[in-house]
Biopython code that builds the backbone (N, CA, C, O; Angstrom):
import numpy as np
from Bio.PDB.StructureBuilder import StructureBuilder

atoms = [
    (1, "MET", "N", (36.080, 25.940, 10.673)),
    (1, "MET", "CA", (35.728, 24.942, 9.597)),
    (1, "MET", "C", (36.279, 25.423, 8.528)),
    (1, "MET", "O", (35.911, 26.552, 8.205)),
    (2, "ASN", "N", (37.525, 24.587, 7.483)),
    (2, "ASN", "CA", (37.589, 24.954, 5.943)),
    (2, "ASN", "C", (36.889, 24.279, 5.707)),
    (2, "ASN", "O", (36.126, 23.373, 6.042)),
    (3, "ASP", "N", (37.567, 25.357, 4.466)),
    (3, "ASP", "CA", (36.576, 25.097, 3.365)),
    (3, "ASP", "C", (36.791, 23.365, 2.398)),
    (3, "ASP", "O", (36.252, 22.741, 1.484)),
    (4, "SER", "N", (37.665, 23.267, 3.134)),
    (4, "SER", "CA", (38.503, 21.705, 1.874)),
    (4, "SER", "C", (37.632, 20.532, 3.033)),
    (4, "SER", "O", (37.372, 19.444, 2.518)),
    (5, "ASP", "N", (37.243, 20.697, 4.352)),
    (5, "ASP", "CA", (36.702, 19.446, 4.772)),
    (5, "ASP", "C", (35.004, 19.467, 4.351)),
    (5, "ASP", "O", (34.231, 18.671, 4.885)),
    (6, "ILE", "N", (34.573, 20.410, 3.400)),
    (6, "ILE", "CA", (33.550, 20.160, 3.063)),
    (6, "ILE", "C", (33.452, 19.184, 1.655)),
    (6, "ILE", "O", (33.640, 19.790, 0.599)),
    (7, "PRO", "N", (33.240, 18.072, 1.590)),
    (7, "PRO", "CA", (33.598, 17.317, -0.140)),
    (7, "PRO", "C", (32.366, 17.586, -0.698)),
    (7, "PRO", "O", (32.600, 17.527, -1.905)),
    (8, "ILE", "N", (31.328, 17.817, -0.576)),
    (8, "ILE", "CA", (30.262, 18.331, -1.257)),
    (8, "ILE", "C", (30.638, 19.813, -2.685)),
    (8, "ILE", "O", (30.588, 20.063, -3.889)),
    (9, "LEU", "N", (31.179, 20.638, -0.662)),
    (9, "LEU", "CA", (31.121, 21.787, -1.858)),
    (9, "LEU", "C", (32.627, 21.677, -2.761)),
    (9, "LEU", "O", (32.739, 22.574, -3.597)),
    (10, "LYS", "N", (33.519, 20.921, -2.706)),
    (10, "LYS", "CA", (34.585, 20.584, -3.887)),
    (10, "LYS", "C", (33.590, 20.218, -5.142)),
    (10, "LYS", "O", (33.449, 20.833, -6.198)),
    (11, "LYS", "N", (32.852, 18.847, -4.623)),
    (11, "LYS", "CA", (32.226, 18.654, -6.076)),
    (11, "LYS", "C", (30.819, 19.700, -6.880)),
    (11, "LYS", "O", (30.111, 19.545, -7.874)),
    (12, "ALA", "N", (30.941, 20.749, -5.825)),
    (12, "ALA", "CA", (29.476, 22.063, -6.561)),
    (12, "ALA", "C", (30.358, 22.704, -7.406)),
    (12, "ALA", "O", (30.092, 22.992, -8.573)),
    (13, "TYR", "N", (32.107, 23.092, -6.469)),
    (13, "TYR", "CA", (32.572, 24.040, -7.656)),
    (13, "TYR", "C", (33.082, 23.431, -8.537)),
    (13, "TYR", "O", (33.102, 24.075, -9.586)),
    (14, "GLU", "N", (33.753, 21.930, -8.623)),
    (14, "GLU", "CA", (33.545, 21.345, -9.916)),
    (14, "GLU", "C", (32.610, 21.941, -10.835)),
    (14, "GLU", "O", (32.832, 22.763, -11.723)),
    (15, "LEU", "N", (31.518, 21.393, -10.479)),
    (15, "LEU", "CA", (30.388, 21.816, -11.628)),
    (15, "LEU", "C", (29.848, 23.170, -11.980)),
    (15, "LEU", "O", (29.038, 23.385, -12.882)),
    (16, "TYR", "N", (30.403, 24.105, -11.138)),
    (16, "TYR", "CA", (30.370, 24.907, -12.069)),
    (16, "TYR", "C", (31.440, 25.836, -13.122)),
    (16, "TYR", "O", (31.315, 26.758, -13.927)),
    (17, "LYS", "N", (32.655, 24.899, -12.522)),
    (17, "LYS", "CA", (33.674, 24.925, -13.532)),
    (17, "LYS", "C", (33.112, 24.762, -14.891)),
    (17, "LYS", "O", (32.883, 25.567, -15.794)),
    (18, "THR", "N", (32.928, 23.247, -14.749)),
    (18, "THR", "CA", (32.194, 22.369, -16.088)),
    (18, "THR", "C", (31.235, 23.106, -16.578)),
    (18, "THR", "O", (31.108, 23.144, -17.802)),
    (19, "PHE", "N", (30.343, 23.857, -15.726)),
    (19, "PHE", "CA", (29.183, 24.561, -16.038)),
    (19, "PHE", "C", (29.679, 25.492, -16.775)),
    (19, "PHE", "O", (29.121, 25.926, -17.783)),
    (20, "HIS", "N", (30.734, 25.866, -16.350)),
    (20, "HIS", "CA", (31.067, 27.710, -16.886)),
    (20, "HIS", "C", (31.952, 27.468, -18.265)),
    (20, "HIS", "O", (31.991, 28.237, -19.226)),
    (21, "GLU", "N", (32.687, 26.145, -18.119)),
    (21, "GLU", "CA", (33.429, 26.133, -19.614)),
    (21, "GLU", "C", (32.528, 25.886, -20.735)),
    (21, "GLU", "O", (32.647, 26.442, -21.827)),
    (22, "TYR", "N", (31.329, 24.761, -20.342)),
    (22, "TYR", "CA", (30.084, 24.333, -21.689)),
    (22, "TYR", "C", (29.848, 25.977, -22.032)),
    (22, "TYR", "O", (29.695, 26.185, -23.236)),
    (23, "ARG", "N", (29.782, 27.425, -20.984)),
    (23, "ARG", "CA", (29.011, 28.862, -22.109)),
    (23, "ARG", "C", (29.638, 28.988, -23.440)),
    (23, "ARG", "O", (29.008, 29.347, -24.435)),
    (24, "LYS", "N", (30.904, 28.681, -23.435)),
    (24, "LYS", "CA", (31.270, 28.903, -24.922)),
    (24, "LYS", "C", (30.425, 28.011, -25.559)),
    (24, "LYS", "O", (30.569, 28.359, -26.731)),
    (25, "THR", "N", (29.815, 27.296, -25.564)),
    (25, "THR", "CA", (29.328, 26.327, -27.021)),
    (25, "THR", "C", (27.871, 26.684, -26.860)),
    (25, "THR", "O", (27.236, 26.212, -27.802)),
    (26, "VAL", "N", (26.803, 27.611, -25.670)),
    (26, "VAL", "CA", (25.745, 27.626, -25.558)),
    (26, "VAL", "C", (25.226, 28.073, -26.907)),
    (26, "VAL", "O", (26.172, 28.370, -27.637)),
    (27, "PRO", "N", (24.159, 28.208, -27.434)),
    (27, "PRO", "CA", (23.696, 29.574, -28.551)),
    (27, "PRO", "C", (23.324, 30.540, -27.816)),
    (27, "PRO", "O", (22.661, 30.353, -26.795)),
    (28, "LYS", "N", (23.692, 31.698, -28.223)),
    (28, "LYS", "CA", (23.044, 33.174, -27.362)),
    (28, "LYS", "C", (22.128, 33.429, -27.436)),
    (28, "LYS", "O", (22.054, 34.624, -27.151)),
    (29, "GLN", "N", (20.955, 32.935, -27.734)),
    (29, "GLN", "CA", (20.022, 33.073, -27.406)),
    (29, "GLN", "C", (19.119, 31.878, -26.185)),
    (29, "GLN", "O", (17.963, 31.892, -25.759)),
    (30, "ASP", "N", (20.174, 31.030, -25.957)),
    (30, "ASP", "CA", (19.551, 30.477, -24.747)),
    (30, "ASP", "C", (21.279, 31.082, -23.231)),
    (30, "ASP", "O", (21.584, 30.918, -22.050)),
    (31, "ARG", "N", (21.719, 31.676, -24.326)),
    (31, "ARG", "CA", (22.965, 31.810, -23.112)),
    (31, "ARG", "C", (22.756, 33.039, -21.950)),
    (31, "ARG", "O", (23.468, 33.295, -20.979)),
    (32, "PHE", "N", (21.744, 33.576, -22.332)),
    (32, "PHE", "CA", (20.813, 34.756, -20.752)),
    (32, "PHE", "C", (19.459, 34.668, -20.877)),
    (32, "PHE", "O", (18.543, 35.490, -20.915)),
    (33, "THR", "N", (19.574, 33.044, -20.951)),
    (33, "THR", "CA", (18.354, 32.736, -20.894)),
    (33, "THR", "C", (17.982, 31.944, -19.403)),
    (33, "THR", "O", (17.848, 32.258, -18.221)),
    (34, "ILE", "N", (17.915, 30.857, -20.158)),
    (34, "ILE", "CA", (17.930, 29.327, -18.913)),
    (34, "ILE", "C", (19.390, 29.261, -18.598)),
    (34, "ILE", "O", (19.574, 29.090, -17.393)),
    (35, "TYR", "N", (20.739, 29.361, -19.469)),
    (35, "TYR", "CA", (21.839, 28.794, -19.357)),
    (35, "TYR", "C", (22.061, 30.092, -17.973)),
    (35, "TYR", "O", (22.215, 29.617, -16.848)),
    (36, "GLU", "N", (22.068, 31.253, -18.070)),
    (36, "GLU", "CA", (22.126, 32.266, -17.394)),
    (36, "GLU", "C", (21.650, 31.479, -15.860)),
    (36, "GLU", "O", (22.471, 31.012, -15.070)),
    (37, "TRP", "N", (20.222, 31.460, -15.670)),
    (37, "TRP", "CA", (19.645, 31.502, -14.727)),
    (37, "TRP", "C", (20.099, 30.125, -13.918)),
    (37, "TRP", "O", (20.003, 30.054, -12.693)),
    (38, "SER", "N", (20.547, 29.163, -14.645)),
    (38, "SER", "CA", (21.143, 27.443, -13.780)),
    (38, "SER", "C", (22.351, 28.121, -13.232)),
    (38, "SER", "O", (22.611, 27.992, -12.036)),
    (39, "GLU", "N", (23.153, 28.876, -14.060)),
    (39, "GLU", "CA", (24.398, 29.302, -13.617)),
    (39, "GLU", "C", (24.302, 29.840, -12.333)),
    (39, "GLU", "O", (24.751, 29.145, -11.422)),
    (40, "ARG", "N", (23.679, 31.234, -11.983)),
    (40, "ARG", "CA", (23.239, 31.327, -11.145)),
    (40, "ARG", "C", (22.595, 30.981, -9.761)),
    (40, "ARG", "O", (22.612, 31.568, -8.679)),
    (41, "LEU", "N", (21.985, 29.745, -10.214)),
    (41, "LEU", "CA", (21.422, 29.037, -9.276)),
    (41, "LEU", "C", (22.471, 28.148, -8.961)),
    (41, "LEU", "O", (22.542, 27.686, -7.822)),
    (42, "ILE", "N", (23.583, 27.747, -10.136)),
    (42, "ILE", "CA", (24.918, 26.742, -8.807)),
    (42, "ILE", "C", (25.736, 27.614, -8.305)),
    (42, "ILE", "O", (26.676, 27.245, -7.600)),
    (43, "LEU", "N", (25.496, 28.991, -8.604)),
    (43, "LEU", "CA", (26.122, 29.873, -7.263)),
    (43, "LEU", "C", (25.399, 29.786, -5.959)),
    (43, "LEU", "O", (26.029, 29.888, -4.906)),
    (44, "ASP", "N", (24.682, 29.685, -5.969)),
    (44, "ASP", "CA", (23.063, 29.992, -5.210)),
    (44, "ASP", "C", (23.576, 28.706, -3.974)),
    (44, "ASP", "O", (23.846, 28.848, -2.782)),
    (45, "ILE", "N", (23.568, 27.593, -4.750)),
    (45, "ILE", "CA", (24.022, 26.499, -4.251)),
    (45, "ILE", "C", (25.079, 26.415, -3.456)),
    (45, "ILE", "O", (25.210, 26.160, -2.259)),
    (46, "ILE", "N", (25.957, 26.721, -4.487)),
    (46, "ILE", "CA", (27.312, 26.948, -3.835)),
    (46, "ILE", "C", (27.701, 27.413, -2.399)),
    (46, "ILE", "O", (28.470, 26.945, -1.560)),
    (47, "GLU", "N", (26.782, 28.645, -2.429)),
    (47, "GLU", "CA", (26.199, 29.890, -1.537)),
    (47, "GLU", "C", (25.830, 29.301, -0.278)),
    (47, "GLU", "O", (26.419, 29.400, 0.798)),
    (48, "ASN", "N", (24.830, 28.708, -0.541)),
    (48, "ASN", "CA", (24.351, 27.771, 1.038)),
    (48, "ASN", "C", (24.694, 26.645, 0.985)),
    (48, "ASN", "O", (23.817, 26.032, 1.595)),
    (49, "LEU", "N", (25.862, 25.541, 0.433)),
    (49, "LEU", "CA", (26.290, 24.722, 0.883)),
    (49, "LEU", "C", (27.799, 25.111, 2.195)),
    (49, "LEU", "O", (28.144, 24.467, 3.186)),
    (50, "PHE", "N", (28.247, 26.135, 1.727)),
    (50, "PHE", "CA", (29.415, 27.587, 2.083)),
    (50, "PHE", "C", (28.894, 27.151, 3.744)),
    (50, "PHE", "O", (29.363, 26.487, 4.668)),
    (51, "LEU", "N", (27.372, 28.135, 3.426)),
    (51, "LEU", "CA", (26.510, 28.415, 4.867)),
    (51, "LEU", "C", (26.244, 27.212, 5.896)),
    (51, "LEU", "O", (26.485, 27.184, 7.103)),
    (52, "ALA", "N", (25.711, 26.281, 5.119)),
    (52, "ALA", "CA", (25.771, 24.900, 5.495)),
    (52, "ALA", "C", (26.728, 24.511, 6.829)),
    (52, "ALA", "O", (26.383, 24.299, 7.992)),
    (53, "GLY", "N", (28.120, 24.500, 6.183)),
    (53, "GLY", "CA", (29.245, 23.895, 6.980)),
    (53, "GLY", "C", (29.181, 25.115, 8.193)),
    (53, "GLY", "O", (28.923, 24.556, 9.259)),
    (54, "TYR", "N", (29.283, 26.113, 8.317)),
    (54, "TYR", "CA", (28.998, 26.950, 9.264)),
    (54, "TYR", "C", (27.535, 27.511, 10.262)),
    (54, "TYR", "O", (27.360, 28.553, 10.894)),
    (55, "ALA", "N", (26.910, 26.657, 10.111)),
    (55, "ALA", "CA", (25.537, 26.600, 10.442)),
    (55, "ALA", "C", (25.454, 26.086, 12.119)),
    (55, "ALA", "O", (26.399, 25.664, 12.786)),
    (56, "LYS", "N", (24.479, 26.208, 12.420)),
    (56, "LYS", "CA", (24.470, 25.644, 13.693)),
    (56, "LYS", "C", (23.687, 24.139, 13.368)),
    (56, "LYS", "O", (23.225, 23.912, 12.250)),
    (57, "THR", "N", (23.616, 23.290, 14.335)),
    (57, "THR", "CA", (22.436, 21.715, 13.653)),
    (57, "THR", "C", (21.432, 22.091, 13.314)),
    (57, "THR", "O", (21.007, 21.845, 12.185)),
    (58, "VAL", "N", (20.763, 22.804, 14.207)),
    (58, "VAL", "CA", (19.537, 23.010, 13.988)),
    (58, "VAL", "C", (19.032, 24.143, 12.856)),
    (58, "VAL", "O", (17.903, 24.037, 12.379)),
    (59, "ASN", "N", (19.914, 25.215, 12.459)),
    (59, "ASN", "CA", (19.712, 25.396, 11.071)),
    (59, "ASN", "C", (20.229, 24.987, 9.755)),
    (59, "ASN", "O", (20.142, 25.404, 8.600)),
    (60, "LYS", "N", (20.783, 24.045, 10.348)),
    (60, "LYS", "CA", (21.255, 23.173, 8.937)),
    (60, "LYS", "C", (20.386, 22.130, 8.222)),
    (60, "LYS", "O", (20.542, 21.678, 7.088)),
    (61, "ALA", "N", (19.556, 21.881, 9.014)),
    (61, "ALA", "CA", (18.225, 20.734, 7.900)),
    (61, "ALA", "C", (17.789, 21.506, 7.171)),
    (61, "ALA", "O", (17.880, 21.205, 5.981)),
    (62, "THR", "N", (17.187, 22.713, 7.488)),
    (62, "THR", "CA", (16.603, 23.780, 6.853)),
    (62, "THR", "C", (17.507, 24.176, 5.534)),
    (62, "THR", "O", (17.221, 24.425, 4.363)),
    (63, "THR", "N", (18.550, 24.123, 6.172)),
    (63, "THR", "CA", (19.464, 24.675, 4.635)),
    (63, "THR", "C", (20.120, 23.721, 3.485)),
    (63, "THR", "O", (20.697, 23.916, 2.415)),
    (64, "LEU", "N", (19.725, 22.571, 4.273)),
    (64, "LEU", "CA", (19.927, 21.168, 3.733)),
    (64, "LEU", "C", (19.035, 21.522, 2.468)),
    (64, "LEU", "O", (19.452, 21.739, 1.331)),
    (65, "GLU", "N", (17.188, 21.537, 3.084)),
    (65, "GLU", "CA", (17.025, 21.336, 2.593)),
    (65, "GLU", "C", (15.998, 22.102, 1.087)),
    (65, "GLU", "O", (15.079, 21.859, 0.305)),
    (66, "GLN", "N", (16.912, 23.038, 1.441)),
    (66, "GLN", "CA", (16.748, 24.772, 0.709)),
    (66, "GLN", "C", (17.245, 23.783, -0.890)),
    (66, "GLN", "O", (16.637, 23.609, -1.946)),
    (67, "ILE", "N", (18.374, 23.389, -0.487)),
    (67, "ILE", "CA", (20.116, 23.243, -0.833)),
    (67, "ILE", "C", (19.204, 21.895, -2.163)),
    (67, "ILE", "O", (19.332, 21.986, -3.384)),
    (68, "SER", "N", (18.709, 21.243, -1.734)),
    (68, "SER", "CA", (17.835, 19.763, -2.053)),
    (68, "SER", "C", (16.873, 20.470, -3.052)),
    (68, "SER", "O", (17.000, 20.085, -4.214)),
    (69, "ALA", "N", (16.040, 21.322, -2.850)),
    (69, "ALA", "CA", (15.175, 21.784, -3.988)),
    (69, "ALA", "C", (15.522, 22.874, -4.672)),
    (69, "ALA", "O", (14.609, 23.346, -5.349)),
    (70, "LYS", "N", (16.676, 23.496, -4.721)),
    (70, "LYS", "CA", (17.564, 24.027, -5.769)),
    (70, "LYS", "C", (18.415, 23.174, -6.539)),
    (70, "LYS", "O", (18.878, 23.782, -7.504)),
    (71, "LEU", "N", (18.891, 21.649, -6.435)),
    (71, "LEU", "CA", (19.268, 20.935, -6.701)),
    (71, "LEU", "C", (18.465, 20.676, -7.913)),
    (71, "LEU", "O", (18.798, 20.945, -9.067)),
    (72, "ASN", "N", (17.323, 20.098, -7.500)),
    (72, "ASN", "CA", (16.108, 19.311, -8.011)),
    (72, "ASN", "C", (15.542, 20.202, -9.051)),
    (72, "ASN", "O", (15.066, 19.585, -10.004)),
    (73, "LEU", "N", (15.458, 21.689, -9.125)),
    (73, "LEU", "CA", (15.412, 22.682, -10.000)),
    (73, "LEU", "C", (16.226, 22.722, -10.993)),
    (73, "LEU", "O", (15.954, 22.843, -12.188)),
    (74, "LEU", "N", (18.046, 22.537, -10.084)),
    (74, "LEU", "CA", (18.855, 22.494, -12.063)),
    (74, "LEU", "C", (18.610, 21.478, -12.066)),
    (74, "LEU", "O", (18.839, 21.811, -13.228)),
    (75, "ARG", "N", (18.290, 20.203, -11.977)),
    (75, "ARG", "CA", (18.569, 18.772, -12.534)),
    (75, "ARG", "C", (17.084, 19.324, -14.201)),
    (75, "ARG", "O", (17.331, 19.178, -15.398)),
    (76, "LEU", "N", (15.848, 19.853, -13.660)),
    (76, "LEU", "CA", (14.944, 20.483, -14.115)),
    (76, "LEU", "C", (15.864, 21.191, -15.308)),
    (76, "LEU", "O", (16.115, 20.810, -16.452)),
    (77, "LEU", "N", (16.096, 21.883, -14.879)),
    (77, "LEU", "CA", (16.578, 22.989, -16.257)),
    (77, "LEU", "C", (17.762, 22.980, -17.204)),
    (77, "LEU", "O", (18.084, 23.679, -18.165)),
    (78, "VAL", "N", (18.457, 21.608, -16.394)),
    (78, "VAL", "CA", (19.441, 21.149, -17.093)),
    (78, "VAL", "C", (18.886, 19.677, -18.218)),
    (78, "VAL", "O", (19.634, 19.301, -19.121)),
    (79, "ARG", "N", (18.025, 19.250, -18.061)),
    (79, "ARG", "CA", (17.204, 18.089, -19.020)),
    (79, "ARG", "C", (16.662, 18.999, -19.874)),
    (79, "ARG", "O", (16.442, 18.617, -21.024)),
    (80, "LEU", "N", (16.322, 20.449, -19.479)),
    (80, "LEU", "CA", (15.476, 20.988, -20.351)),
    (80, "LEU", "C", (16.685, 21.950, -21.549)),
    (80, "LEU", "O", (16.528, 22.364, -22.698)),
    (81, "MET", "N", (17.475, 21.987, -20.901)),
    (81, "MET", "CA", (18.580, 22.654, -21.783)),
    (81, "MET", "C", (19.057, 21.561, -23.247)),
    (81, "MET", "O", (19.289, 21.864, -24.418)),
    (82, "LYS", "N", (19.061, 20.427, -22.640)),
    (82, "LYS", "CA", (19.361, 19.195, -23.183)),
    (82, "LYS", "C", (18.332, 18.389, -24.730)),
    (82, "LYS", "O", (18.489, 17.918, -25.857)),
    (83, "ASP", "N", (16.974, 18.802, -23.383)),
    (83, "ASP", "CA", (15.999, 18.572, -24.730)),
    (83, "ASP", "C", (15.363, 19.603, -25.784)),
    (83, "ASP", "O", (14.708, 19.333, -26.790)),
    (84, "THR", "N", (15.759, 20.934, -25.247)),
    (84, "THR", "CA", (15.589, 21.888, -26.424)),
    (84, "THR", "C", (16.904, 22.016, -27.364)),
    (84, "THR", "O", (16.938, 22.914, -28.205)),
    (85, "LYS", "N", (17.936, 21.156, -27.226)),
    (85, "LYS", "CA", (19.606, 21.307, -27.995)),
    (85, "LYS", "C", (20.270, 22.494, -27.689)),
    (85, "LYS", "O", (20.999, 23.000, -28.542)),
    (86, "THR", "N", (20.043, 23.300, -25.983)),
    (86, "THR", "CA", (21.040, 23.997, -25.961)),
    (86, "THR", "C", (22.464, 23.386, -25.417)),
    (86, "THR", "O", (23.522, 24.012, -25.482)),
    (87, "LEU", "N", (22.295, 21.780, -24.754)),
    (87, "LEU", "CA", (23.178, 21.481, -24.738)),
    (87, "LEU", "C", (23.488, 19.535, -25.740)),
    (87, "LEU", "O", (22.772, 18.710, -26.308)),
    (88, "ASP", "N", (24.643, 19.658, -25.480)),
    (88, "ASP", "CA", (24.383, 18.111, -26.119)),
    (88, "ASP", "C", (23.959, 17.339, -25.679)),
    (88, "ASP", "O", (23.127, 17.522, -24.790)),
    (89, "ASN", "N", (24.308, 16.138, -26.072)),
    (89, "ASN", "CA", (23.760, 14.927, -25.147)),
    (89, "ASN", "C", (25.480, 14.737, -24.352)),
    (89, "ASN", "O", (25.405, 14.998, -23.151)),
    (90, "LYS", "N", (26.398, 14.490, -24.640)),
    (90, "LYS", "CA", (27.322, 14.257, -23.641)),
    (90, "LYS", "C", (27.905, 15.274, -22.725)),
    (90, "LYS", "O", (28.745, 15.031, -21.859)),
    (91, "LYS", "N", (27.131, 17.007, -23.125)),
    (91, "LYS", "CA", (27.724, 17.844, -22.158)),
    (91, "LYS", "C", (26.674, 17.272, -21.027)),
    (91, "LYS", "O", (27.111, 16.854, -19.955)),
    (92, "TYR", "N", (25.379, 17.275, -21.297)),
    (92, "TYR", "CA", (23.933, 16.953, -20.088)),
    (92, "TYR", "C", (25.050, 15.794, -19.637)),
    (92, "TYR", "O", (25.688, 16.265, -18.696)),
    (93, "ILE", "N", (25.583, 14.262, -20.012)),
    (93, "ILE", "CA", (25.483, 13.407, -18.915)),
    (93, "ILE", "C", (26.498, 13.980, -18.218)),
    (93, "ILE", "O", (26.370, 14.172, -17.009)),
    (94, "VAL", "N", (27.547, 14.299, -18.837)),
    (94, "VAL", "CA", (28.729, 15.355, -17.266)),
    (94, "VAL", "C", (28.148, 15.613, -16.345)),
    (94, "VAL", "O", (28.459, 15.063, -15.289)),
    (95, "LEU", "N", (27.207, 16.438, -16.384)),
    (95, "LEU", "CA", (26.688, 17.894, -15.842)),
    (95, "LEU", "C", (25.548, 16.850, -15.328)),
    (95, "LEU", "O", (25.502, 17.202, -14.149)),
    (96, "GLN", "N", (24.694, 15.902, -15.431)),
    (96, "GLN", "CA", (23.880, 15.262, -14.934)),
    (96, "GLN", "C", (24.464, 13.972, -13.534)),
    (96, "GLN", "O", (23.902, 13.458, -12.567)),
    (97, "GLU", "N", (25.887, 13.884, -14.151)),
    (97, "GLU", "CA", (26.832, 12.699, -12.987)),
    (97, "GLU", "C", (27.252, 13.477, -12.009)),
    (97, "GLU", "O", (27.181, 13.148, -10.825)),
    (98, "ILE", "N", (27.817, 14.788, -12.505)),
    (98, "ILE", "CA", (28.213, 15.534, -11.332)),
    (98, "ILE", "C", (26.986, 16.180, -9.993)),
    (98, "ILE", "O", (27.138, 16.382, -8.788)),
    (99, "ILE", "N", (25.677, 16.364, -11.013)),
    (99, "ILE", "CA", (24.347, 16.612, -10.023)),
    (99, "ILE", "C", (23.893, 15.737, -9.046)),
    (99, "ILE", "O", (23.452, 16.032, -7.935)),
    (100, "ASP", "N", (24.044, 14.555, -9.582)),
    (100, "ASP", "CA", (23.738, 13.315, -9.297)),
    (100, "ASP", "C", (24.230, 13.053, -7.786)),
    (100, "ASP", "O", (23.497, 12.719, -6.855)),
    (101, "GLU", "N", (26.158, 13.356, -7.710)),
    (101, "GLU", "CA", (26.919, 12.925, -7.032)),
    (101, "GLU", "C", (26.839, 14.028, -5.610)),
    (101, "GLU", "O", (27.051, 13.701, -4.442)),
    (102, "ILE", "N", (26.443, 15.490, -6.158)),
    (102, "ILE", "CA", (25.528, 16.339, -5.237)),
    (102, "ILE", "C", (24.963, 15.671, -4.180)),
    (102, "ILE", "O", (25.189, 15.356, -3.011)),
    (103, "GLY", "N", (23.963, 15.560, -5.230)),
    (103, "GLY", "CA", (22.461, 14.708, -4.272)),
    (103, "GLY", "C", (23.093, 13.632, -3.661)),
    (103, "GLY", "O", (22.863, 13.460, -2.464)),
    (104, "ARG", "N", (23.855, 12.862, -4.251)),
    (104, "ARG", "CA", (24.241, 11.733, -3.254)),
    (104, "ARG", "C", (24.857, 12.444, -1.523)),
    (104, "ARG", "O", (24.475, 11.913, -0.480)),
    (105, "GLN", "N", (25.285, 12.990, -1.522)),
    (105, "GLN", "CA", (26.301, 13.706, -0.740)),
    (105, "GLN", "C", (25.434, 14.325, -0.020)),
    (105, "GLN", "O", (25.198, 13.795, 1.066)),
    (106, "LEU", "N", (24.827, 15.366, -0.289)),
    (106, "LEU", "CA", (23.483, 16.199, 0.023)),
    (106, "LEU", "C", (22.776, 15.569, 0.676)),
    (106, "LEU", "O", (22.403, 16.045, 1.749)),
    (107, "GLY", "N", (22.232, 13.961, 0.166)),
    (107, "GLY", "CA", (21.278, 12.999, 0.919)),
    (107, "GLY", "C", (22.008, 12.469, 2.596)),
    (107, "GLY", "O", (21.555, 12.513, 3.739)),
    (108, "GLY", "N", (23.148, 12.049, 2.092)),
    (108, "GLY", "CA", (24.177, 12.040, 3.322)),
    (108, "GLY", "C", (24.302, 12.980, 4.247)),
    (108, "GLY", "O", (23.718, 12.641, 5.276)),
    (109, "TRP", "N", (24.769, 13.926, 4.315)),
    (109, "TRP", "CA", (24.914, 14.865, 4.738)),
    (109, "TRP", "C", (23.638, 15.045, 5.450)),
    (109, "TRP", "O", (23.639, 14.918, 6.675)),
    (110, "SER", "N", (22.660, 15.298, 4.889)),
    (110, "SER", "CA", (21.390, 15.153, 5.888)),
    (110, "SER", "C", (20.520, 14.303, 6.650)),
    (110, "SER", "O", (19.661, 14.711, 7.431)),
    (111, "ARG", "N", (20.924, 12.417, 6.242)),
    (111, "ARG", "CA", (20.479, 11.821, 7.272)),
    (111, "ARG", "C", (21.638, 12.070, 8.672)),
    (111, "ARG", "O", (21.554, 12.002, 9.899)),
    (112, "SER", "N", (22.684, 12.378, 7.689)),
    (112, "SER", "CA", (23.811, 12.552, 9.143)),
    (112, "SER", "C", (23.203, 13.399, 10.276)),
    (112, "SER", "O", (23.135, 12.932, 11.413)),
    (113, "ILE", "N", (22.770, 14.609, 9.995)),
    (113, "ILE", "CA", (22.440, 15.683, 10.878)),
    (113, "ILE", "C", (21.477, 15.323, 11.581)),
    (113, "ILE", "O", (21.321, 16.060, 12.555)),
    (114, "ARG", "N", (20.262, 13.926, 11.449)),
    (114, "ARG", "CA", (18.680, 13.816, 12.034)),
    (114, "ARG", "C", (19.230, 12.741, 13.071)),
    (114, "ARG", "O", (18.465, 12.216, 13.880)),
]
sb = StructureBuilder()
sb.init_structure("model")
sb.init_model(0)
sb.init_chain("A")
sb.init_seg("    ")
for serial, (resi, resn, name, xyz) in enumerate(atoms, 1):
    if name == "N":
        sb.init_residue(resn, " ", resi, " ")
    sb.init_atom(name, np.array(xyz, "f"), 0.0, 1.0, " ", f" {name:<3s}", serial, name[0])
structure = sb.get_structure()
């Protein structure tokens, strides 16, 4: 399987690039706490999506459930960053749109393997 065969992986890659770009504008006190935690979570999601692409069907459902839980945690953290003014509303909306698209793709992938 080629990495480009997994559209959700491309979207997660885009999420990380966007998130990394916003790092420059994040206040220092938040950059090494909630922002760094969220960044690691995105990288973990990317890793698990990559692994799910290569997993056998039996293991794939479990991996996708774990990714879904991590994605929901990321949604919460991004909303918290908006509420604490770590991210402005415009950046929040951009990130949420990408996260929502990943969620839709993940849901479709999960349904297709059941």
